[in-house]
Kinemage of the C-alpha trace (Angstrom):
@kinemage 1
@onewidth
@group {chain A} dominant
@subgroup {mainchain}
@vectorlist {calphas} color= white
{ca met a 1} P 81.212 119.812 92.963
{ca gln a 2} L 84.631 118.191 92.165
{ca asn a 3} L 87.674 120.291 92.765
{ca arg a 4} L 89.965 120.389 89.774
{ca phe a 5} L 93.634 120.349 91.201
{ca gly a 6} L 95.229 121.729 87.995
{ca lys a 7} L 98.673 121.334 86.431
{ca arg a 8} L 100.357 124.198 88.412
{ca asn a 9} L 99.241 122.677 91.696
{ca trp a 10} L 100.366 119.192 90.607
{ca leu a 11} L 103.814 120.688 89.927
{ca ile a 12} L 103.905 122.374 93.234
{ca leu a 13} L 102.786 119.253 95.056
{ca leu a 14} L 105.352 117.027 93.334
{ca leu a 15} L 108.253 119.458 93.512
{ca phe a 16} L 107.820 120.688 97.028
{ca gly a 17} L 106.572 117.351 98.303
{ca leu a 18} L 109.532 115.320 96.923
{ca val a 19} L 112.212 117.876 97.797
{ca gly a 20} L 110.772 118.258 101.299
{ca gln a 21} L 110.637 114.446 101.816
{ca ile a 22} L 114.292 114.067 100.555
{ca ala a 23} L 115.248 116.643 103.230
{ca trp a 24} L 113.248 114.840 105.951
{ca ser a 25} L 114.693 111.430 104.874
{ca val a 26} L 118.171 112.860 105.183
{ca glu a 27} L 117.247 113.984 108.685
{ca asn a 28} L 115.399 111.006 109.781
{ca met a 29} L 117.589 108.248 108.304
{ca tyr a 30} L 120.869 109.649 106.883
{ca phe a 31} L 121.927 111.936 109.589
{ca asn a 32} L 121.713 108.882 111.867
{ca leu a 33} L 124.083 107.017 109.535
{ca phe a 34} L 126.276 110.101 109.200
{ca val a 35} L 126.630 110.349 112.932
{ca phe a 36} L 127.099 106.629 113.299
{ca glu a 37} L 129.769 106.295 110.614
{ca thr a 38} L 131.792 109.598 110.814
{ca ile a 39} L 131.521 110.775 114.397
{ca ser a 40} L 130.660 108.002 116.786
{ca pro a 41} L 128.637 104.778 116.460
{ca asp a 42} L 126.425 105.786 119.381
{ca leu a 43} L 122.779 104.687 119.088
{ca asn a 44} L 121.912 106.765 122.196
{ca thr a 45} L 122.810 109.948 120.284
{ca val a 46} L 120.757 108.771 117.312
{ca thr a 47} L 117.766 108.238 119.664
{ca leu a 48} L 118.131 111.629 121.364
{ca met a 49} L 118.501 113.336 118.024
{ca val a 50} L 115.193 111.860 116.724
{ca gln a 51} L 113.314 112.714 119.964
{ca leu a 52} L 114.505 116.389 120.217
{ca ser a 53} L 113.794 116.815 116.508
{ca gly a 54} L 110.193 115.628 117.062
{ca ile a 55} L 109.763 118.166 119.827
{ca ala a 56} L 111.174 121.038 117.703
{ca ala a 57} L 109.030 120.051 114.703
{ca thr a 58} L 105.835 119.973 116.791
{ca leu a 59} L 106.392 123.235 118.646
{ca thr a 60} L 107.306 124.987 115.376
{ca thr a 61} L 104.265 123.689 113.610
{ca leu a 62} L 101.905 124.707 116.338
{ca phe a 63} L 103.147 128.330 115.990
{ca ala a 64} L 103.789 128.426 112.241
{ca gly a 65} L 100.507 126.763 111.276
{ca thr a 66} L 98.519 129.232 113.279
{ca leu a 67} L 100.617 132.111 111.955
{ca ser a 68} L 99.794 131.015 108.396
{ca asp a 69} L 96.085 131.214 109.237
{ca arg a 70} L 96.592 134.606 110.914
{ca leu a 71} L 98.399 136.067 107.945
{ca gly a 72} L 96.158 134.282 105.413
{ca asn a 73} L 99.445 133.376 103.575
{ca arg a 74} L 100.938 129.953 103.118
{ca arg a 75} L 103.026 130.909 100.021
{ca ser a 76} L 105.646 132.985 101.798
{ca leu a 77} L 106.170 130.630 104.623
{ca ile a 78} L 106.734 127.736 102.124
{ca ser a 79} L 109.016 129.609 99.685
{ca phe a 80} L 111.261 131.476 102.188
{ca gly a 81} L 111.111 128.577 104.654
{ca tyr a 82} L 112.573 126.218 101.961
{ca val a 83} L 115.290 128.808 101.149
{ca ile a 84} L 116.630 128.933 104.732
{ca trp a 85} L 116.086 125.287 105.237
{ca gly a 86} L 118.562 124.592 102.488
{ca phe a 87} L 121.177 126.793 104.091
{ca thr a 88} L 120.881 124.889 107.349
{ca val a 89} L 121.258 121.496 105.684
{ca ala a 90} L 124.421 122.651 103.858
{ca leu a 91} L 126.071 123.600 107.132
{ca phe a 92} L 126.185 119.919 108.303
{ca gly a 93} L 128.825 119.302 105.675
{ca phe a 94} L 131.258 121.047 107.946
{ca val a 95} L 130.533 119.130 111.178
{ca ser a 96} L 133.191 116.679 112.218
{ca ala a 97} L 135.218 115.683 115.339
{ca glu a 98} L 138.372 116.897 113.454
{ca asn a 99} L 136.890 120.317 112.768
{ca met a 100} L 135.688 120.644 116.351
{ca gln a 101} L 139.236 119.896 117.509
{ca val a 102} L 140.818 122.375 115.161
{ca leu a 103} L 138.371 125.107 116.314
{ca phe a 104} L 138.210 124.494 120.051
{ca gly a 105} L 141.124 122.257 120.818
{ca gly a 106} L 141.051 119.605 123.523
{ca ser a 107} L 141.271 115.784 123.279
{ca leu a 108} L 139.643 113.729 120.561
{ca ala a 109} L 137.157 112.380 123.016
{ca gln a 110} L 136.057 115.967 123.825
{ca ala a 111} L 135.907 116.886 120.144
{ca ile a 112} L 133.658 113.814 119.539
{ca ser a 113} L 131.274 114.975 122.287
{ca leu a 114} L 131.232 118.478 120.996
{ca ala a 115} L 130.614 117.278 117.438
{ca leu a 116} L 127.625 115.112 118.614
{ca ala a 117} L 126.215 118.157 120.515
{ca val a 118} L 126.609 120.428 117.448
{ca val a 119} L 124.737 117.854 115.258
{ca ile a 120} L 121.905 117.612 117.740
{ca val a 121} L 121.489 121.368 118.045
{ca gly a 122} L 121.988 121.913 114.377
{ca asp a 123} L 119.336 119.218 113.638
{ca cys a 124} L 116.722 121.066 115.782
{ca val a 125} L 117.580 124.410 114.038
{ca met a 126} L 117.188 122.766 110.733
{ca thr a 127} L 113.930 121.203 111.810
{ca val a 128} L 112.476 124.591 112.815
{ca phe a 129} L 112.707 125.923 109.297
{ca gly a 130} L 111.788 122.615 107.699
{ca ser a 131} L 108.622 122.323 109.786
{ca thr a 132} L 107.613 125.920 109.182
{ca ala a 133} L 107.856 125.390 105.434
{ca asn a 134} L 106.703 121.797 104.983
{ca asp a 135} L 104.788 120.473 108.052
{ca ala a 136} L 102.813 123.721 108.742
{ca ala a 137} L 102.541 125.788 105.574
{ca phe a 138} L 102.791 123.208 102.763
{ca asn a 139} L 100.447 120.752 104.458
{ca ala a 140} L 97.883 123.524 105.035
{ca trp a 141} L 98.211 124.617 101.394
{ca val a 142} L 97.421 121.043 100.244
{ca thr a 143} L 94.342 120.988 102.458
{ca asp a 144} L 93.286 124.385 101.156
{ca asn a 145} L 93.479 123.237 97.496
{ca thr a 146} L 91.802 119.808 97.802
{ca asp a 147} L 88.463 118.335 98.786
{ca glu a 148} L 86.940 114.956 99.401
{ca ser a 149} L 86.592 114.248 95.720
{ca asn a 150} L 90.311 114.066 95.012
{ca arg a 151} L 92.110 113.719 98.364
{ca gly a 152} L 92.409 109.899 98.307
{ca arg a 153} L 94.383 110.143 95.016
{ca ile a 154} L 96.435 113.181 96.016
{ca glu a 155} L 97.154 111.755 99.374
{ca gly a 156} L 98.224 108.467 97.715
{ca val a 157} L 100.861 110.400 95.673
{ca leu a 158} L 101.914 112.329 98.813
{ca ala a 159} L 102.310 108.990 100.780
{ca ile a 160} L 104.522 107.563 97.916
{ca leu a 161} L 106.862 110.573 97.895
{ca pro a 162} L 108.559 109.783 101.228
{ca leu a 163} L 109.351 106.259 99.871
{ca phe a 164} L 110.872 107.652 96.742
{ca ala a 165} L 112.837 110.028 98.874
{ca met a 166} L 113.976 107.249 101.040
{ca leu a 167} L 115.083 105.343 98.007
{ca ile a 168} L 117.036 108.297 96.766
{ca val a 169} L 118.606 108.889 100.169
{ca ala a 170} L 119.253 105.374 101.226
{ca gly a 171} L 120.591 104.106 97.918
{ca gly a 172} L 121.749 107.080 95.964
{ca phe a 173} L 123.356 108.955 98.873
{ca gly a 174} L 125.289 105.939 99.984
{ca ile a 175} L 126.854 105.760 96.463
{ca leu a 176} L 127.389 109.584 96.301
{ca val a 177} L 129.165 109.645 99.763
{ca glu a 178} L 131.764 107.161 98.375
{ca leu a 179} L 132.225 109.378 95.280
{ca ile a 180} L 132.121 112.956 96.597
{ca gly a 181} L 132.018 112.728 100.395
{ca tyr a 182} L 129.569 114.049 103.025
{ca arg a 183} L 130.527 117.731 102.724
{ca thr a 184} L 129.820 118.028 99.025
{ca leu a 185} L 126.769 115.926 99.357
{ca phe a 186} L 125.200 118.208 102.016
{ca leu a 187} L 126.197 121.319 100.072
{ca val a 188} L 124.481 120.032 96.961
{ca leu a 189} L 121.393 118.971 98.830
{ca gly a 190} L 121.176 122.279 100.651
{ca ala a 191} L 121.461 124.109 97.294
{ca leu a 192} L 118.600 122.005 95.913
{ca ile a 193} L 116.271 122.814 98.772
{ca thr a 194} L 117.130 126.536 98.547
{ca leu a 195} L 116.561 126.598 94.754
{ca cys a 196} L 113.187 124.914 95.292
{ca gly a 197} L 112.167 127.612 97.706
{ca ala a 198} L 113.334 130.287 95.184
{ca phe a 199} L 111.033 128.722 92.537
{ca gly a 200} L 108.210 128.739 94.966
{ca ile a 201} L 108.244 132.594 95.294
{ca ala a 202} L 107.096 132.783 91.626
{ca leu a 203} L 105.289 129.497 91.343
{ca ile a 204} L 103.071 129.093 94.438
{ca arg a 205} L 99.564 130.710 94.659
{ca asp a 206} L 97.458 130.476 97.749
{ca ser a 207} L 93.861 129.203 97.449
{ca ser a 208} L 91.275 131.922 96.573
{ca gln a 209} L 89.264 130.576 99.567
{ca leu a 210} L 92.067 131.296 102.058
{ca thr a 211} L 91.322 134.292 104.309
{ca val a 212} L 92.906 135.925 107.371
{ca asn a 213} L 91.640 133.796 110.156
{ca gly a 214} L 92.105 133.841 113.972
{ca thr a 215} L 94.924 135.087 116.223
{ca leu a 216} L 98.156 133.687 117.510
{ca arg a 217} L 96.231 132.881 120.702
{ca asp a 218} L 94.775 130.034 118.563
{ca ile a 219} L 98.025 128.098 118.845
{ca leu a 220} L 96.164 125.722 121.252
{ca tyr a 221} L 92.929 125.698 119.186
{ca gly a 222} L 93.259 122.003 118.320
{ca phe a 223} L 93.480 120.988 121.975
{ca lys a 224} L 90.247 122.752 123.104
{ca pro a 225} L 87.746 120.253 124.501
{ca ser a 226} L 84.985 121.978 122.463
{ca val a 227} L 86.911 121.418 119.220
{ca ile a 228} L 87.602 117.833 120.132
{ca arg a 229} L 83.922 117.208 120.923
{ca arg a 230} L 82.787 118.751 117.557
{ca asn a 231} L 85.225 116.671 115.515
{ca pro a 232} L 85.608 113.167 117.099
{ca ser a 233} L 86.407 111.493 113.741
{ca leu a 234} L 89.386 113.826 113.238
{ca tyr a 235} L 90.872 112.885 116.699
{ca trp a 236} L 90.143 109.181 116.311
{ca thr a 237} L 92.083 109.336 113.059
{ca leu a 238} L 94.938 111.194 114.750
{ca leu a 239} L 95.074 108.617 117.377
{ca leu a 240} L 95.534 105.915 114.634
{ca val a 241} L 98.192 108.152 113.074
{ca gly a 242} L 100.040 108.234 116.444
{ca ile a 243} L 99.961 104.464 116.920
{ca tyr a 244} L 101.016 103.969 113.278
{ca gly a 245} L 103.859 106.491 113.739
{ca ile a 246} L 105.135 104.707 116.827
{ca ala a 247} L 105.273 101.435 114.961
{ca cys a 248} L 107.334 103.136 112.177
{ca gln a 249} L 109.691 104.893 114.526
{ca ile a 250} L 110.524 101.778 116.515
{ca phe a 251} L 112.565 100.539 113.519
{ca met a 252} L 112.870 103.287 110.943
{ca pro a 253} L 115.770 105.339 112.542
{ca tyr a 254} L 117.901 102.140 112.757
{ca leu a 255} L 116.958 100.533 109.456
{ca ile a 256} L 119.879 101.336 107.380
{ca ile a 257} L 122.300 100.722 110.195
{ca tyr a 258} L 120.604 97.296 110.807
{ca met a 259} L 121.091 96.342 107.166
{ca lys a 260} L 124.710 97.390 107.046
{ca thr a 261} L 125.806 95.952 110.406
{ca tyr a 262} L 123.487 93.053 111.351
{ca leu a 263} L 122.663 91.759 107.905
{ca gly a 264} L 126.047 92.807 106.376
{ca phe a 265} L 124.484 94.291 103.243
{ca ser a 266} L 126.676 96.459 101.106
{ca val a 267} L 125.530 99.851 99.863
{ca leu a 268} L 124.588 98.263 96.527
{ca glu a 269} L 122.814 95.400 98.162
{ca tyr a 270} L 120.573 97.473 100.430
{ca ser a 271} L 119.962 99.895 97.595
{ca ile a 272} L 118.569 97.061 95.482
{ca val a 273} L 116.376 95.928 98.386
{ca phe a 274} L 115.047 99.476 98.867
{ca gly a 275} L 114.738 100.123 95.179
{ca val a 276} L 112.633 96.959 94.311
{ca ala a 277} L 110.448 97.163 97.472
{ca ile a 278} L 109.679 100.870 96.997
{ca val a 279} L 109.010 100.747 93.302
{ca leu a 280} L 106.713 97.763 93.604
{ca gly a 281} L 104.968 99.155 96.739
{ca ala a 282} L 104.484 102.499 95.029
{ca ile a 283} L 102.952 100.825 91.896
{ca val a 284} L 100.519 98.887 94.048
{ca asn a 285} L 99.416 102.018 95.941
{ca leu a 286} L 99.098 104.015 92.752
{ca leu a 287} L 96.614 101.351 91.468
{ca leu a 288} L 94.815 101.662 94.862
{ca gly a 289} L 94.707 105.453 94.787
{ca gly a 290} L 91.434 105.679 92.867
{ca leu a 291} L 89.927 103.047 95.107
{ca thr a 292} L 90.311 105.273 98.203
{ca asp a 293} L 88.136 107.934 96.698
{ca arg a 294} L 85.274 105.436 95.902
{ca val a 295} L 85.418 103.121 98.957
{ca asp a 296} L 85.056 104.029 102.682
{ca lys a 297} L 88.570 104.955 103.758
{ca thr a 298} L 87.984 103.863 107.311
{ca val a 299} L 87.144 100.322 106.250
{ca leu a 300} L 90.222 100.092 104.033
{ca leu a 301} L 92.284 100.777 107.054
{ca tyr a 302} L 91.851 97.107 108.142
{ca pro a 303} L 93.620 95.463 105.215
{ca ala a 304} L 96.235 98.226 105.043
{ca ala a 305} L 97.233 97.779 108.693
{ca gly a 306} L 97.246 93.940 108.297
{ca val a 307} L 99.599 94.214 105.362
{ca phe a 308} L 101.924 96.636 107.246
{ca ala a 309} L 102.175 94.372 110.253
{ca ala a 310} L 102.657 91.220 108.051
{ca gly a 311} L 105.593 92.928 106.291
{ca leu a 312} L 107.298 93.891 109.610
{ca leu a 313} L 106.933 90.293 110.956
{ca gly a 314} L 108.479 89.017 107.756
{ca met a 315} L 111.445 91.455 108.157
{ca phe a 316} L 111.911 90.156 111.598
{ca leu a 317} L 111.984 86.507 110.406
{ca ser a 318} L 114.248 87.291 107.407
{ca asn a 319} L 117.629 86.402 108.825
{ca phe a 320} L 119.434 83.290 107.568
{ca asn a 321} L 122.946 81.939 107.244
{ca asn a 322} L 122.612 82.195 103.567
{ca lys a 323} L 123.130 85.892 102.634
{ca met a 324} L 121.397 85.662 99.168
{ca leu a 325} L 118.303 84.008 100.784
{ca thr a 326} L 118.235 86.778 103.419
{ca leu a 327} L 118.582 89.387 100.734
{ca ile a 328} L 115.633 87.965 98.757
{ca leu a 329} L 113.293 87.271 101.671
{ca phe a 330} L 114.088 90.540 103.429
{ca gly a 331} L 113.334 92.352 100.097
{ca ile a 332} L 109.961 90.595 99.759
{ca ala a 333} L 109.100 91.310 103.291
{ca gly a 334} L 110.121 94.987 102.810
{ca phe a 335} L 107.915 95.203 99.745
{ca val a 336} L 104.910 93.954 101.856
{ca met a 337} L 105.782 96.375 104.729
{ca ile a 338} L 106.181 99.361 102.327
{ca thr a 339} L 102.912 98.549 100.509
{ca gly a 340} L 101.029 98.656 103.874
{ca tyr a 341} L 103.149 101.602 105.063
{ca ile a 342} L 102.075 103.775 102.166
{ca phe a 343} L 98.578 102.539 102.256
{ca val a 344} L 97.977 103.318 105.906
{ca ser a 345} L 99.788 106.655 105.566
{ca ala a 346} L 97.655 107.639 102.486
{ca leu a 347} L 94.352 106.648 104.106
{ca cys a 348} L 95.070 108.446 107.367
{ca gly a 349} L 96.393 111.535 105.617
{ca ala a 350} L 93.264 111.788 103.490
{ca leu a 351} L 90.984 111.200 106.438
{ca val a 352} L 92.744 113.927 108.465
{ca arg a 353} L 92.122 116.410 105.622
{ca asp a 354} L 88.514 115.179 105.151
{ca tyr a 355} L 87.761 115.772 108.817
{ca thr a 356} L 89.673 119.098 109.201
{ca pro a 357} L 87.064 121.864 109.692
{ca ser a 358} L 87.001 124.226 106.798
{ca gly a 359} L 89.147 127.393 107.283
{ca asn a 360} L 91.138 126.024 110.209
{ca ala a 361} L 93.788 123.932 108.407
{ca gly a 362} L 96.655 126.038 109.734
{ca lys a 363} L 95.569 125.943 113.352
{ca leu a 364} L 95.168 122.142 113.301
{ca gln a 365} L 98.609 121.364 111.680
{ca gly a 366} L 100.155 121.564 115.279
{ca val a 367} L 97.787 119.008 116.823
{ca arg a 368} L 98.415 116.776 113.749
{ca met a 369} L 102.105 117.036 114.476
{ca val a 370} L 101.659 115.942 118.065
{ca phe a 371} L 100.148 112.672 116.914
{ca ser a 372} L 102.187 112.216 113.681
{ca val a 373} L 105.630 113.464 114.886
{ca leu a 374} L 106.031 114.219 118.629
{ca ile a 375} L 104.523 111.168 120.113
{ca pro a 376} L 106.033 108.707 117.613
{ca met a 377} L 109.348 110.254 117.642
{ca leu a 378} L 109.570 110.312 121.454
{ca leu a 379} L 108.182 106.896 122.093
{ca gly a 380} L 109.176 104.932 119.020
{ca pro a 381} L 112.950 105.420 119.166
{ca met a 382} L 112.861 104.931 122.936
{ca ile a 383} L 111.201 101.502 122.498
{ca gly a 384} L 113.561 100.566 119.597
{ca asn a 385} L 116.736 101.579 121.476
{ca thr a 386} L 115.591 99.836 124.637
{ca ile a 387} L 115.346 96.650 122.620
{ca asn a 388} L 118.733 97.324 121.046
{ca arg a 389} L 120.316 97.875 124.491
{ca ala a 390} L 118.710 94.702 125.929
{ca ala a 391} L 119.927 92.643 122.928
{ca ala a 392} L 123.341 94.229 123.222
{ca leu a 393} L 124.558 92.765 119.842
{ca pro a 394} L 128.161 93.876 119.404
{ca leu a 395} L 129.669 95.935 116.590
{ca pro a 396} L 130.921 93.545 113.834
{ca asp a 397} L 134.410 95.040 114.110
{ca met a 398} L 135.075 95.691 117.830
{ca glu a 399} L 138.592 96.776 117.089
{ca ser a 400} L 137.202 99.890 115.402
{ca ala a 401} L 134.910 100.801 118.378
{ca asp a 402} L 135.836 103.913 120.161
{ca val a 403} L 135.545 104.250 123.921
{ca met a 404} L 132.776 106.881 123.389
{ca thr a 405} L 130.524 104.372 121.566
{ca thr a 406} L 127.625 102.237 122.945
{ca gln a 407} L 129.258 99.290 121.057
{ca phe a 408} L 125.952 97.663 120.108
{ca ile a 409} L 123.967 97.591 116.847
{ca pro a 410} L 120.173 97.385 116.042
{ca ala a 411} L 118.492 94.004 116.798
{ca pro a 412} L 115.906 92.104 114.698
{ca ala a 413} L 113.290 92.432 117.507
{ca ile a 414} L 112.726 96.058 116.545
{ca phe a 415} L 110.642 94.754 113.591
{ca leu a 416} L 108.639 92.431 115.878
{ca ala a 417} L 107.837 95.299 118.254
{ca gly a 418} L 106.769 97.375 115.258
{ca ala a 419} L 104.503 94.704 113.991
{ca ile a 420} L 102.866 94.439 117.565
{ca ala a 421} L 102.382 98.175 117.547
{ca ala a 422} L 100.775 97.993 114.114
{ca ile a 423} L 98.355 95.188 115.252
{ca leu a 424} L 97.164 97.585 117.954
{ca leu a 425} L 95.513 99.621 115.258
{ca phe a 426} L 92.774 96.978 114.916
{ca ala a 427} L 91.609 97.913 118.477
{ca phe a 428} L 90.934 101.498 117.462
{ca ile a 429} L 89.758 101.274 113.805
{ca pro a 430} L 86.203 100.299 114.808
{ca leu a 431} L 85.879 103.481 116.974
{ca leu a 432} L 86.775 105.610 113.947
{ca val a 433} L 84.469 103.590 111.685
{ca arg a 434} L 81.586 104.134 114.130
{ca ser a 435} L 82.259 107.823 114.551
{ca ala a 436} L 82.724 108.453 110.796
{ca arg a 437} L 79.271 106.972 110.087
{ca arg a 438} L 77.483 109.561 112.230
{ca pro a 439} L 76.237 112.720 110.272
{ca arg a 440} L 78.996 115.148 109.604
{ca lys a 441} L 76.782 118.065 110.561
{ca glu a 442} L 76.414 116.677 114.079
{ca leu a 443} L 80.226 116.438 114.315
{ca glu a 444} L 81.228 119.923 113.232
{ca thr a 445} L 78.305 122.046 114.501
{ca pro a 446} L 79.070 123.775 117.940
C-alpha cells in the first residue's frame, strides 16, 4: 500500500531539510572561505577542519542514531539539537585573530594560530549537535515516514535542498558579508537554526510505527558481519556513496576559493554561475523525480554517474584567457555537474532507505555516515589538497600573503581528479545491480 506523506511531513521535510543544509553548507564551504579570508589563507587548515569535522559527525551519528532507536524518539533529538546547533553557529561570529590577541595577548602570529585552533575545535563542537539533530535523528525520521512507493520523489527533493542551500550560502552570504559583516551574519544564521528547532518542538511527530528498539550496545550494529551478509544491497549502495562522496570532497571544499582566486570571479559573477547551474539542475532533477519511483534505481545510476563525471571534466577544461568565455563555459559545465550530482545523490539516498531493514533506521545512520561523510571527508580533501600543493599556484596578490599562509590556491586538476573518482562508480554499479535483483527475502532473513 502506498504511504501518504502528508502536508505536515512535507513542511517538516522542507523546513528542517533546508535549514539543516544551509548550516552544513556554511560549515563545508563558507567556514573555509571565512578562515581563508579573515584569519589566514591556509588550505592545510581548511583540509584539517573538513577531516576532523567528518570524524566528529560520524562518531556522533553512531551514538545518536542508536540512542534515537533506544528511546523510540526522533522528535526531541531533532528539535533540541537544532536549538543548540544554532547557538554554536552564532559563536563563530566572535572568532578572529584580533579578538584572540585581545583576550590572550601575544604576537599576531600567535593570535592567528590560536584563532585557527579555536575555529577547528568550534567546528567539531558544532558538528556534534548538527549531526545529532540532522544526520542521525532527522534522517531516521525520514526513513520512518516513507516507503518504496515515494522515496524516489522525496529523496529527489532532499537531494536538491543542499544545492539550494549552496546557492544561498555561496551567493547570498557573499553579498551579505559585504553589507553586514561576518559577525552579524553568523548571529542571524544561528538564530534561524535555533528558531527552526523551537518550531520542531510543536511541529514534529514521530511515526506511529516507531518503537523502543535495541540498546546502546547496538552502536556497532551496522558493522556486524551477520548484518552485512543479510543486507548486501545496502552495503554495495553505501560503497557507491563513499566513492561518490570522495569525488565530491576532492573539489567541493575549495570550489568558492578556486572561483575567487584562480578564475578571478567576483561575488556577483560566481553567484550567477551558481544560481543558473543550481536552478537548471534542480528543475531537471524534479522532472526526473517521478521516474526514479517507476524505473530501476540501480540502472539509473549509470547515466547519473556519467553526467556527473562529464560535468567535472568540463569544469577542469573551462579556463580561458577570455573571462566571459570562461564564465559561460564554467557555468554550463557546472550545470551538467550539478545535474549529475543531484541525480546520483537522490538515487543513492533512496536506495539506502529502500535497503535499510525495517525498525533499524537509527542504528544504521552511523554506518551510513562512515561511507557518506567519514571516508569522503578524510580522503577527498587530502587528495584535493595534495594536488593543490603539487601545483603550488601562488596567491594572486603575494604582497598580502602572511608568513603563516601556505601561499597557494586551488588548482584546476582537482576537478579532473573528481571526474576520475566518479568514473570508478562504473566498476561497482554492476555489483549492486546483480545484488538488488536477488529476492529481498533472501537478503534480509537471518
